[in-house]
N, C-alpha and C positions, 0 to 999 in steps of 0.2 A: 686610584689617579693620584697624582700628586697634588698636595694644598695650593701651589701657585697656579697649576693649570685650571684649577677649580675655580679660585678668584678671578683668573682671567675670563672666563665663560660666564661668572658672575657680572664683572663691570661689562662684557659685551652685550649681556640680555638687560641691564641696567639702561646703557647708553639707547639701545632700538626703543625702550618703551619710553625714554624721556624725548626723545627727537619725536616720537609718535604724537606724545603729548603734546609738544609745542606746536604740531602741524593741526591737530585738533583745536588748539586754542588759537591758531591762525584763524582758521577756518570761522571759528565761532566768532570771533573780531569782525570778520568780513559780514558775519551775516548781520550782528548786531551793532554796524557803526551806524548807522542811522536812527534818529529819534522816533518814537512813535510818530510824531506827525509828519516827518519825511517819508517816512513808510507808505502812511496813509495818501500823501499825496504822491509819491510815486504811483499808488494803486489808483489814485484817480486817472493819473495821465495815461495810464496802461488803459483802463477802462473805456477812457474817452477815444483812444486809439482805435480799441477793437471796433467800437460800436461804427466808427466810421470806415473800417477796414473792407467791409466788404460790399462789393459793386452793388447787389441788389437786395442790400441789408438783411435782415433778417425775420426768422418764421418762429414761432414758438406755440406748441400746442398746449394749452392752458389748463389742466386739471385742478379747479380750485381745492377740491376735496372729494378723492373718489370714492370714498364712502357712501357719497349721496348724489354726487352730480358728475356728469360728464368733462370733454374737452372741447375747448371753443381755440379755434385757429387764429392767432393774429401775426400780421405782417406789420414790420417798423424798416423804415429807412432812414436814419440820422443825418444830420446835415450840422455842420462847421459853424452855423449861428444858433444852437439851440433849439432848431424847431426838427420833428419828425414826421413822415408820412406814415399815415397808419390803417389797417382794414382788418376786418375779422370778417368771421361767419358765426357771430352771435346772433343775429337775426337774416331778415332778405337782404338787409343793405349793407350790400359788400363793396361800396364804394371809400374810394379813400379819401382821410381828411389829417389835416395839418393841423398839430398843436406844439406845444413847447414842453422841452425836459431839462433836465439838472442832473449833473452828476454831484453828488451832494457827500458830506463826510460828516460819520457819527463817531458811532464805536466800530463802525466799517463803511466801506466806501458802497454806494449805491447809485442806483439811476432811478430817478424820480419823475413820472409824467406829471408835469405841475399843472397842466390845464386842460380841460374837459376832452377827451377823446373815446375813441371805441373801448380803451382797456377800463376805463371807469362805468363802463355798464355791468360790470361783474362787482363792483364796490358799490352800488346803488342800492342804500337797505329798504329805499320805496317800491323797489323792485325786485320781486320773490316769484321763483316757478310755483311751489307751492305753501300751502298753509302752515308748514312745519317749518319754513325759510322764513315766517315774516319779521320783519326788522333786522333781516340777515342778508338778504340780497342772495347772491351768489357766490358767496363766501370769498370774493375774488379783492385783489390788492392793486394799488399802482405803484406802491415802492419796491424794488426788488435789491437785495444783498447780494454785493459781486462776492463769490468764493472762487475765480480763477477761470481757468482754462482747461478743458478734456477734450482730446482729438478732433478739435478746430471749433468746438460748442463753447458759448462763455456760459459758465454755471452760475447760478443765480437762488437765493432761498430768499421766499416771501416774506414779507416783512408780518403780516398779519398770521399768519400760522406754522411758519416755519418749515414750509412745503419745497422741493426741489423744483426749479425750472430750468429748464435748458432753451437757450437760444442756438439755432442753427443756420447757418449760411442759408440764404435762400437763393431761389433763383428766378430770372425773368417769369419763367412758367408758373411759379408760385403766384404770382400776381395776376396773372391772366387765367389761372383755372379756380381759384377763389370761390368763383359762384358754382363750379362745380359740386363743392363740399355740400351746397343747399339742395342739388338735385339728387345727392346721395343720401341725402337728411329722408326725402320720399322713399327712397326703397327701402332705407333702415325699417321706416313706420310699416310700410306693407300697403300698396293700394288696395282697393276694391275687391280687384280680382284675385288677389293673393288669397290662399287658404289661410283661416283666421291664426291655428296655431305653429308654433314653432319649437323646434329642441337646439339645444348643441349637443353635437357628436364629437367625443373625444377618442383618438387612437392611439396608444402609446407604443403602439409597433406590434403587440402582441393581443391586445383585448380592447375592444370598445366599449364604450360607456356612454350612457345617454341621461340627458339633463334636460328639464324644462327650460324653458326660455319667456321670460318676460320683459319688456322693453317698454320706459315711460319715456314719449318725446320733450316732455316740459323740462324734464332734468336730465335727458341723454343718458341714463341709467339703467342699467339691466340687471335682474336676478335669474340666476340660473341655480335649479337644485335638483342632485339625483333622483332616479324615479326608481332607482334598484333598491330592494331591502338590503340592508346589512351595509350599504355603501351610502357613507351622508357627506358624501363631498358636495359641495358647495363655490359656483363662481360668481360674485355680483363685482360688477365690474363698470367703471365710466365708460363713455363712448366719445369717441373724435371723428367727426367725418373727414376725409380724403377723397379727391377727386378718382379713386378708382376703388374705394372701399371702406373702411374703419379701422380707425386704431383704439386699442381697448387699455384700460389701466385698474386694476392692477392686472400683470397679463396672464393670461391663464395656462397653467403650468402645468404640462404633459409630462410624463417618462423623464422627468427633470430637466426641460425644455420650456422657456419661456415665449408663449406663441402671443405676439401683439398686432401685429398687420394681418388686418382680414382682408381680401380680395373679394370684389362683387362677381357673381356671373347673373346676368341679367337673363338668361334664358329659364332658370329654375327660382330666382330671388334668394340666392345661396350666400354666403360668405365663409371665404376658406383661409386656416393660417396652415402653412406648411410649417415643418421642421426638416427634422434629419432623421435618417432612418425609421421612418414609415410613422413618424410622429404626425399629427394633425388636429385641427379643431375645425370643425365645421357649423356653422348655422346655419339650419334650413328649416324647410315648411313642413307640415304635416297636416291631414286629413281631418284627424279627430283628436281630442284629447290624449294626452300619453297616459293619464291615470284617470280612470273612470271612478266616481264617486256613486255612492246610493242616497246622496243629498237630495235628489229629486223627490223621493218616499214621502218627506214630510206634505208635500203637496196632494197626493193620492187621496180616493176618496175615504172619509173613514176616521183622518188625522184630523189632530187639533185644527182650530182656525189660525190660519196665517196670514202675515201682511208684509208683502215687499213694494219697497216704492224706491224709484228714480224721480228725483227732482232737479227741474233745470235751474234753479236759482240755490243751491246749494252743493255740497260737496260730491255727491255721487256724479254731478256732469264733468269733474277734473278725475275720475277716477281712471286709471291707468288700464284697466280691463275693459273699459268701453271700446269698441270696434270703428275704425273708420266708417265702416258702412252703417254703423248705429248712427253716428251723427250725422253722417250723410242726410239719413232719414228722417231724423229730428229737423233737419233743414228743409225738405222736402215738405213736411207739414206746414212748418212757418210759411214758406214759399205760397202754398194753396190756401192760405188762411186771409181774410180780409185784412186791410190796414188797422192795425190798433189790436188785433188777436194775435195770441201765439200760445202753442204748447207749454203747459207748466209742470204739469208730472204723469207718469205712467206707472200705475200700480197695479200690481197683481193681488188680490183677495181669494184665496183658498178655503174651502169649506167653510163658509159664512152663513149665518141662517136663511140666507137667501140665493145660495149657491157660492159656485167659483167664477170669477169675470174678471177682465181687465178693464180698469178703470181709466179713461186719461181725461185730465182737468186740462183747461185753457184758460189765458188771460182773454177778458173780455167777451166770454160767453160760457154757455153750461156745458157738463160733462156728459161725456159717452162712456156705456158701459157696454161691453163683448161679453156677454153671457158663453161659458165655454165646461164642455166636459173633459174630464182627466183619465186617459187611460195609461196604463204602465205596458212601456217595452221591458220586461226585465232583463232580458239577455242583452240589449244594447245599452242597459242601465240610463234608461230616458223616459221623459213622459211624452205623451202625444195631447196636445189641446184640439178637441174639434167644438164646431162652431153651434151653438144653440140658438142664442137670437142678439138682436141689440136693441138695449134699454128695454129686455122684454118682449119685444116683436119679432117674432120669428119668420116673418114675412120679407122685411127690408133688407136691401142689401149693404154690405158693408160700406161704410161714407167714405166719399172720394177722396176727402184728405187724409185718411188713415189707410186707405187701401193699399199702399207701396210698404207701409211700415208693419201694418196689422199681420201681413202676410207672413213674415220672418217668426212670429211668436206662433203663428197655425201650421208651421211647417210640417207636412206631413210626415217627413222623417223624422220628427221628434226633437226635445228640446233638452239638451245636457243641462243639469242644475248645478253647481259646487259652491260650498260654503267656504269663504278666501279666509287665509291666515290672517290676511291684514285688515285695520280698522280705518275709515275715513273721517278721520278725528275724533268723532265721537264714539260712546261705547258699543253701539248696536253692531249684530255680527254683519257684514256683508256679503252676499250671495249675487252669482253670474249666470244669466240666461244666455244659452248659447244654443243658436240654430243648427240643428246638425248635418244640415246641406248648404251652409252659405256662411261667409265670416260675418256674421251677424251677433254681437254678444251686448248684451246691456247689466251695468251693475245697480244692484239695489241695496238698501238698509233691509234687514228684517226689521221691522217696528212691532210683532207681535208674535 
C-alpha cells in the first residue's frame, strides 16, 4: 500500500473517533446541564406526579426485615393537598385513615409520612412482637428514599436499614379485599381441627425433598429445615398475607426458580407455589412429627429426677411451639374458675421421691397434683401416661376444671417429647409435649 493511501485511511479513522468523542461530550453535557439542586427538584416533581398518578393509589407488602419478621400489606392513596389515605393488615383494624405526607429533599428525594398513621405501627419502639425485639419494635420506617421506576413500580429504599420497598399500583379490589388478609392469617396459623404438624415439600422436577415447617404468628415468620440426612438445606422466610394465600420473602428457590406466591387450598389447608417444568413447593399438614426422637426416655422410670414447667406469666406462654388447641384449653380452665382465680403453671415432675405427677398451680386457690405412671412405646418413640391418683386419692375423679385439658396429656395414643433447638430468653433447655392423636402441644422449660 502506498504511503499516501495509508495517510488517507489514518485520517479517516481519526475523524470518526473525533466525531464520536464530540457526540459523547454532547450527551454528557446534556446529562449534567443541571445543578444537583435542579436534579433533586426534578426528581421531587417526578415522584410527586407518580404518587398522584395511580387512580386507586399504591400497594406495598413491607418486609421490614425478612430474617426475623414477615410482611405487612399497606395501601396508600395520595392527594394533591399533602394528605394520604392509608390502610394496612398490621392487625384486625383494616379501616382507612387519613394523615399527612411530604416529599422532602436531602441527599436524595424521599417520601415521609409526617403525621401518625398505620405505617408508624411498624416503627413504634414500645410495641414489639417478641422479647428479642424489645425497644426495636417491628424494625419499620416511615421515610422511604426514592430510587426511580421499574416496570410501573415505584422503587424505594428504606431509610432505617436500606432495604428495597416497591409500591405497585393498587386496584379497587385491593382496598375491598384487605380484610381477607386477616382471614388468611388464621388459615396460616391453622385451626384447632387441623393436624398439628406441617412440612414444606419441594419438587425440582426430578427429586422431592421434605423439610419441617414451623410458623410464628406474632412475627409472621417461618423456619423450615431439611429432615434428610446429608441434605442440609434450610428455608427461613417472612410471610405476608394475601386474599388468596401468602407471599414469602426470601423466595423459596427450587430448581433454579424463585417461588414466592403460594395459593391456599381450603380442602386440605395446603399452600402451593408452582413454577415451570414440574417445579413446585407445597406447605402441607402431616399427622405426626417428621422426625421422631428418643427425648421421651428421660421421663421413663429409673431415670434421674426431671422438672418441666410451663408458666403463664413468663416466656413459655409466648413460645411458637404452643398449639392453638393448647391455648384454647388454657382459656377453658380460666373460664371454669371463679372470678379472681386463674391457672398459673402446668408442670411435670418425673421420678421425684414421691413419684411422677402433673402439677397444676393457680392464682387464688391451692394446687392440684395428678399422679401418673409412665410406660414406653418404643416402636412409636413416645411415652404413655396412665392415671394413678389426684393428690394421692385414688378414688376421686378428675376435677371438672381440668378434665378437658388433662385428657390430652393422658392421651392413650401417647405423648411425643422433643428437646427443641431454640431457647426462650433464658438458658434452660426447651421441651415440647405433644399429644399423638390431637393438635395439642405444650412448651416447657426443663428446670432440672
